[in-house]
C-alpha positions in Angstrom: 28.3 26.3 11.4 31.4 26.2 12.8 32.8 23.4 14.6 34.8 24.0 17.3 38.4 21.0 18.4 38.9 19.9 21.9 41.6 21.0 22.6 43.0 20.8 26.5 42.9 24.4 27.5 46.9 25.1 30.3 45.7 23.9 33.1 43.0 21.5 33.0 43.9 18.3 33.5 44.0 16.0 29.9 40.6 13.1 29.5 40.7 9.4 30.5 42.2 6.9 27.9 39.7 5.1 26.3 39.6 1.8 28.4 39.7 -2.2 26.5 36.8 -2.9 24.7 38.5 -7.3 25.0 40.5 -7.9 26.6 43.4 -11.0 26.0 40.9 -13.9 26.9 37.9 -12.4 24.4 40.5 -12.8 21.5 40.8 -16.3 22.5 37.6 -17.3 22.0 36.4 -15.2 19.3 39.8 -17.0 17.4 37.7 -20.3 18.5 35.1 -19.4 17.8 36.2 -18.5 13.8 37.7 -21.5 13.4 34.6 -23.8 13.5 32.8 -21.0 12.0 35.3 -21.8 9.8 35.1 -26.3 9.1 30.9 -24.8 8.8 32.0 -22.9 5.2 35.1 -23.9 4.3 35.2 -24.1 0.0 33.0 -20.9 -0.5 34.4 -17.7 -1.0 33.5 -15.9 2.2 35.9 -17.9 4.4 38.6 -16.6 2.6 38.1 -13.6 4.7 37.4 -15.6 7.9 40.9 -16.9 7.5 42.7 -14.4 6.7 40.4 -12.6 10.0 41.3 -16.4 11.8 45.0 -15.4 11.6 44.4 -11.9 12.6 43.1 -12.7 15.9 45.9 -14.8 16.7 48.7 -12.6 16.4 46.0 -10.2 18.9 46.6 -12.7 21.5 
């Protein structure tokens, strides 16, 4: 079974852009929640991953 690529035909409108899932305010709330969780799991190997996530969320807001 061959797969087809959906390419726009001449004269047809382009598909609408996807809407954002999170708002700017959501990133601030997520960052706050991650910060709280970081205090709960400090000194565990998992805390490094959450610390990185915390900093990445800070760059987005």
